[in-house]
Each structure stands twice: as C-alpha cells, then as structure tokens.
C-alpha positions as CSV (number, residue, x, y, z in Angstrom):
1,M,-18.6,-36.3,26.8
2,I,-16.6,-34.4,29.4
3,A,-14.5,-37.7,30.5
4,L,-14.0,-38.5,26.9
5,L,-12.6,-34.9,26.1
6,F,-10.2,-35.4,28.9
7,F,-9.0,-38.6,27.9
8,L,-8.2,-37.3,24.4
9,L,-6.2,-34.6,25.8
10,F,-4.2,-36.8,27.9
11,M,-3.6,-39.1,24.9
12,V,-2.4,-36.2,22.6
13,S,-0.1,-35.1,25.7
14,V,1.4,-38.8,26.0
15,K,1.9,-38.8,22.1
16,S,3.9,-35.6,22.0
17,K,6.1,-37.0,24.7
18,E,6.5,-40.0,22.7
19,L,7.5,-38.5,19.6
20,S,11.4,-37.6,18.4
21,G,12.9,-36.3,15.6
22,Q,11.0,-35.1,12.5
23,E,7.6,-36.4,13.9
24,L,8.2,-34.4,17.0
25,L,9.0,-31.2,14.8
26,D,5.8,-31.8,12.7
27,F,3.8,-32.1,15.9
28,R,5.3,-29.1,17.7
29,Y,5.2,-26.4,14.8
30,G,1.7,-26.0,13.2
31,V,2.1,-25.8,9.4
32,M,-0.5,-24.7,6.9
33,D,-1.7,-26.4,3.6
34,V,0.8,-25.1,0.9
35,K,-2.4,-24.0,-1.2
36,Y,-3.0,-21.0,0.9
37,I,0.3,-19.3,0.0
38,Q,-1.2,-18.2,-3.3
39,I,-2.7,-14.8,-3.7
40,P,-6.4,-15.0,-4.5
41,E,-7.5,-14.0,-7.9
42,G,-8.8,-10.4,-8.1
43,A,-7.0,-9.2,-5.0
44,P,-6.2,-5.6,-5.3
45,T,-2.6,-4.6,-5.5
46,L,-0.9,-1.3,-4.5
47,E,-2.9,1.6,-5.6
48,P,-1.2,4.1,-8.1
49,K,-1.1,7.0,-5.3
50,L,0.5,4.6,-2.8
51,F,3.2,3.3,-5.2
52,K,4.0,6.8,-6.1
53,M,4.7,7.6,-2.5
54,L,7.2,4.6,-2.4
55,L,9.1,5.7,-5.2
56,K,10.3,8.6,-2.8
57,E,11.9,6.4,-0.3
58,E,15.6,5.7,-0.3
59,I,16.4,2.1,0.4
60,P,19.3,1.7,2.9
61,E,21.7,-1.5,3.0
62,F,20.4,-2.6,6.4
63,F,17.0,-2.0,8.0
64,D,15.2,-3.2,11.1
65,A,11.6,-1.9,11.9
66,R,12.4,-2.4,15.5
67,Q,15.0,0.4,15.4
68,K,13.0,2.8,13.1
69,W,9.8,2.6,15.4
70,P,11.3,2.0,18.8
71,K,8.0,2.9,20.7
72,C,6.1,0.1,18.8
73,N,6.9,-2.8,21.1
74,S,4.6,-5.2,19.1
75,I,7.2,-5.1,16.0
76,G,9.7,-7.5,18.0
77,W,7.0,-9.4,20.1
78,I,7.4,-13.3,19.4
79,R,4.1,-15.1,19.3
80,D,3.8,-18.7,19.6
81,Q,1.0,-20.3,17.5
82,S,1.5,-23.8,19.2
83,N,0.6,-26.9,17.0
84,C,-2.1,-25.2,15.2
85,G,-1.7,-24.2,11.4
86,S,-2.6,-20.4,12.4
87,C,0.5,-18.7,11.0
88,W,-1.7,-16.9,8.5
89,A,-4.0,-15.3,11.3
90,V,-0.9,-14.8,13.6
91,A,1.2,-12.9,11.0
92,A,-2.0,-10.9,10.1
93,A,-2.4,-9.9,13.7
94,E,1.2,-9.0,14.2
95,V,1.4,-7.0,11.0
96,A,-1.9,-5.0,11.9
97,S,-0.7,-4.2,15.5
98,D,2.7,-2.9,14.1
99,R,0.9,-0.9,11.4
100,M,-1.5,0.5,13.9
101,C,1.3,2.0,15.8
102,I,3.5,3.1,13.0
103,N,0.6,4.9,11.0
104,P,-2.5,7.0,12.1
105,P,-4.0,6.6,14.6
106,Y,-0.7,5.7,16.1
107,Y,-2.2,3.3,18.7
108,S,0.3,1.0,20.9
109,M,-1.8,-2.3,21.1
110,M,-1.7,-6.1,20.5
111,L,-4.6,-7.3,18.0
112,S,-5.8,-10.7,18.4
113,S,-4.9,-13.4,16.2
114,E,-7.5,-15.8,18.0
115,D,-10.2,-13.4,16.6
116,I,-9.1,-13.7,13.1
117,L,-8.5,-17.6,13.4
118,S,-11.9,-18.4,14.9
119,C,-14.2,-15.8,13.5
120,C,-13.1,-15.2,9.8
121,G,-14.7,-18.5,8.7
122,R,-15.1,-19.4,4.9
123,Q,-13.8,-15.9,3.8
124,C,-10.4,-17.1,5.0
125,Y,-10.2,-20.9,4.6
126,Q,-11.8,-23.8,3.3
127,Q,-11.7,-26.6,5.7
128,E,-10.6,-26.0,9.3
129,A,-8.8,-22.8,10.5
130,C,-5.8,-24.7,12.0
131,Q,-5.1,-26.2,8.6
132,G,-4.3,-22.8,7.3
133,G,-6.0,-19.8,5.5
134,Y,-5.2,-17.0,3.1
135,P,-3.2,-14.3,4.3
136,F,-4.7,-11.7,2.1
137,A,-8.1,-12.8,3.4
138,A,-7.0,-12.3,6.6
139,M,-6.0,-8.7,5.8
140,N,-9.3,-8.0,4.2
141,W,-11.1,-9.3,7.3
142,W,-9.5,-6.7,9.2
143,K,-10.8,-4.2,6.6
144,T,-14.5,-5.6,6.6
145,N,-15.0,-6.8,10.0
146,G,-12.4,-5.1,12.2
147,I,-10.0,-7.1,14.8
148,V,-10.3,-6.9,18.5
149,T,-7.2,-6.9,21.1
150,G,-5.5,-9.7,22.6
151,T,-2.0,-10.9,23.6
152,E,-0.7,-14.5,24.0
153,Y,-1.8,-17.4,25.9
154,T,0.9,-16.8,28.5
155,D,-0.1,-13.1,28.8
156,H,-3.8,-13.1,28.8
157,Q,-4.4,-9.8,28.2
158,G,-6.8,-7.8,25.9
159,C,-10.5,-8.6,24.7
160,R,-9.6,-12.1,22.9
161,P,-6.3,-13.7,23.8
162,Y,-4.9,-16.4,22.1
163,S,-6.4,-19.7,23.9
164,I,-4.2,-22.5,22.5
165,R,-1.5,-23.7,25.0
166,P,2.1,-23.6,23.6
167,C,4.0,-26.9,23.4
168,P,4.9,-28.8,25.3
169,G,1.7,-29.3,26.8
170,C,-0.3,-28.5,23.8
171,S,-3.3,-30.7,22.9
172,I,-5.7,-31.2,20.1
173,R,-5.1,-28.7,17.2
174,S,-8.4,-27.5,16.2
175,A,-9.3,-23.9,16.1
176,P,-11.3,-22.3,19.0
177,R,-14.9,-21.5,18.7
178,C,-15.8,-17.8,17.3
179,Q,-16.7,-16.0,20.5
180,Q,-18.1,-12.5,20.0
181,Q,-17.6,-11.1,23.5
182,C,-14.3,-10.1,25.4
183,Q,-13.2,-12.0,28.4
184,Q,-14.8,-11.2,31.6
185,S,-11.7,-9.2,32.9
186,Y,-11.6,-7.0,30.0
187,P,-13.3,-3.3,30.6
188,R,-14.8,-3.1,26.9
189,N,-17.2,-4.9,25.0
190,Y,-16.6,-6.9,21.7
191,T,-17.9,-4.4,19.4
192,Q,-16.2,-1.4,21.1
193,D,-13.0,-3.0,21.0
194,K,-12.9,-3.5,17.2
195,Y,-10.2,-1.6,14.9
196,F,-10.4,-1.7,11.4
197,A,-8.3,-1.3,8.3
198,E,-8.9,1.3,5.4
199,K,-7.6,-0.9,2.6
200,A,-5.9,-4.3,2.2
201,Y,-3.6,-5.3,-0.7
202,Y,-1.0,-7.4,-2.1
203,V,2.7,-6.1,-2.8
204,P,4.2,-6.9,-6.1
205,G,7.0,-9.5,-5.7
206,D,10.2,-7.4,-6.9
207,V,12.4,-6.6,-3.8
208,T,12.6,-2.8,-4.2
209,T,8.8,-2.4,-4.1
210,I,8.6,-4.6,-0.9
211,Q,11.6,-2.8,0.7
212,R,9.7,0.6,0.1
213,E,6.4,-0.7,1.3
214,I,8.0,-1.8,4.8
215,L,10.0,1.7,4.8
216,A,6.9,3.8,4.3
217,H,3.9,1.7,6.2
218,G,5.8,-1.0,8.3
219,P,6.2,-4.9,8.3
220,V,4.3,-7.0,5.9
221,E,3.2,-10.7,6.0
222,A,4.9,-13.2,3.6
223,A,3.7,-16.7,2.8
224,F,6.0,-19.5,1.4
225,R,6.6,-23.1,0.8
226,L,8.0,-24.8,3.9
227,F,10.5,-27.6,4.0
228,Q,12.2,-29.9,6.4
229,D,15.4,-27.7,6.6
230,F,13.6,-24.6,7.8
231,Y,13.0,-26.0,11.1
232,Y,16.7,-26.1,11.8
233,V,17.4,-22.6,10.5
234,G,19.3,-21.2,13.5
235,K,21.3,-17.8,13.0
236,R,22.4,-18.7,9.5
237,I,20.7,-17.1,6.3
238,Y,18.1,-19.8,5.1
239,H,18.4,-21.2,1.8
240,H,16.4,-24.3,1.1
241,T,19.0,-27.3,0.5
242,W,17.4,-30.5,1.6
243,G,14.2,-32.2,3.0
244,Q,10.6,-32.7,1.9
245,Q,7.9,-29.9,1.4
246,V,5.8,-30.2,4.6
247,G,3.4,-27.5,3.7
248,G,3.2,-23.6,4.0
249,H,4.0,-21.1,6.2
250,A,3.4,-17.3,6.9
251,V,5.5,-14.7,8.9
252,K,6.2,-11.2,9.2
253,I,8.9,-9.4,7.4
254,I,10.5,-6.6,9.5
255,G,13.8,-5.4,7.7
256,W,16.7,-6.7,5.6
257,G,20.6,-6.7,5.4
258,V,23.8,-8.3,3.8
259,E,26.2,-10.7,5.5
260,G,29.3,-11.8,3.6
261,Q,27.7,-10.3,0.3
262,V,24.8,-12.5,1.0
263,P,21.5,-10.4,0.9
264,Y,18.6,-11.4,3.2
265,W,15.3,-10.5,4.5
266,L,14.8,-10.3,8.5
267,A,11.6,-11.8,9.6
268,V,9.6,-12.8,12.6
269,N,8.4,-16.2,13.0
270,S,5.4,-17.5,15.3
271,W,6.8,-20.6,16.9
272,G,8.0,-19.1,19.9
273,A,11.2,-17.4,21.2
274,G,12.9,-20.8,21.7
275,W,13.2,-21.3,17.7
276,G,15.6,-19.9,15.4
277,D,17.4,-16.9,16.5
278,Q,15.1,-16.0,19.5
279,G,12.0,-16.2,17.4
280,L,13.4,-14.5,14.4
281,F,15.1,-15.7,11.2
282,R,17.0,-14.5,8.0
283,I,16.2,-15.8,4.3
284,L,17.8,-15.4,1.2
285,R,16.7,-12.2,-0.4
286,G,16.1,-11.5,-4.2
287,N,15.9,-15.2,-5.5
288,N,12.0,-15.4,-4.3
289,E,13.5,-18.2,-2.0
290,C,10.6,-21.0,-1.5
291,G,8.2,-18.5,-3.0
292,F,9.0,-16.0,0.0
293,E,8.7,-12.6,-2.3
294,A,5.8,-13.9,-4.2
295,G,3.0,-13.8,-1.4
296,I,3.3,-10.4,0.2
297,V,0.3,-8.9,1.6
298,A,-0.3,-5.7,3.9
299,A,-3.2,-3.3,4.8
300,L,-3.3,0.2,6.1
301,P,-5.2,1.0,9.2
302,R,-8.4,3.3,9.3
303,S,-7.4,6.4,10.8
C-alpha cells in the first residue's frame, strides 16, 4: 500500500512537469465547483442593528484595509491553496483571522484553513472538500465549531498548519483527514485552541453596503465564476473578455479604488505571491463582474 502511494505521488509529480499551457494552469491552481458560489437558502443577512451602524460610515474613494489596520499582519498575508479547490476554506480562514484582530477580542493570529477544509464535512460541501465548499457554511462553521490556529505549509506554525504542498511539487489533490489534535510542537491542545464567531451572515450585493461592511468590520469573502482569462490578470483591473468558465473561486476583499475612472475592488487571492500582483488583484467594481458582488459573506468574532 505504501509503495503504491509513493508510485502515485511520483506519477502526479511527473504529470505536472509534462503539462503546459492551459492544462498546467488548471492543474496548478485549485478551482472549486461553480455550484458553491451560491448563497444557501435561509442564510441570514445583516441584522438591522448592524446595518444601521454601517449607514454612519463615510465611504472614501480609495481604501486599503492594510493601511487602516497596520497592526493586523494577516490582512496582507498571501496564502497558497496549492492544487486543491480549497479557496472557500482558505478565504474564510483569512477573513476570520483579520476580523479577530480588527474587532474584539483584538487577537493577532493566523487561523487554520486546514481545520475548516478537513473537519467541516457535509456542513460545508457535498462531495470532496478539494472540489469546493460553501463560503457561508465555512463562516457558520466558525460560529458553531470554532477554528484553531494554523499558518501555511512553509511556515508550519500553530495548531493545524496547511498540509498540502505548494506547486511545483504538489501531489494528489485530495483533502487531508480531520485530525482533532494539534501538531506535537504546539503547546496547547485542540479544544483549548478553538476560537469562535458570534454570528455569520451574507452581505447584500450592492456596492455601498459591501464597502460599509468592510469599513466597519474588516475584509469579507467573495465567491464568483472563474474564467480562463482570470489566470492572466496581472496588474490590470480584471474584466472578463475571453475564455471558457472553468469553475468557481473564493477570495478576500480588502479594499477598493479608482484608476482612469474605472472603479475596482482590491482583493487577496490564495494562489501564492507569484500570481497576479504579488498575490493580489483588482476586479471591476459596480458591475457584479462574474457574480463577484452577489456572493459576499462575513462573520463577527465572539468577544
């Protein structure tokens, strides 16, 4: 059995070296099933009390959460999901980490995407976790089950760091098993290391409400339809112009701005710092580009 596993890992490694062009991109960057970009029926929206608080926020023309909350290093941290379609869990862990720092209890930490990916189960996805999951369900899992700490594969810090090797060198893209224990070098146990959300909700898809939510509470998670031209976004403002739909994707929105009279969202991807603009990208704002403004979810930490 062990020999077979090593053989499969070797063959996948060889396969990744043989691929080129679009095939290599499809292998390298994990993509989820497009069905998961939908907000589940019955998901709660912003509470009236929270919405009234948002109405007080003045909206600047340019905003970058990294500048407003400079002590929260997690906001600009670029994760790498590798070739697993775990974007839904990675973006949720990113938003949770940021909001733990921005809001009470004001803890600066990195929460584990691996904990969500491997343990959320049928609450979050229908088939296999590396094929995708519902971003709102991941936020709600933070509320009901809590999330432990955990950094990236390369850092290997916290209770449950990400265990899927980045590409090149990535192997079989199946989700890790749920292990309700911390790595041996970590001083706390799994139960002690859990951090919880107070409430999870989706944000109505109008630009002003999304902006005010970010201004008041921090970054949010967005899910959208993914097309081939997104792989090549670089530093330009993304607007879908060519290529087939390849699936769905989830990212973190940290701000917005305007360039040459073109409004955009500023977002953090999870394909490593070598993609896009050092791991970030801009996408057209105000046009619900690829459904980007229709699938916004968030949560507030338990203080």
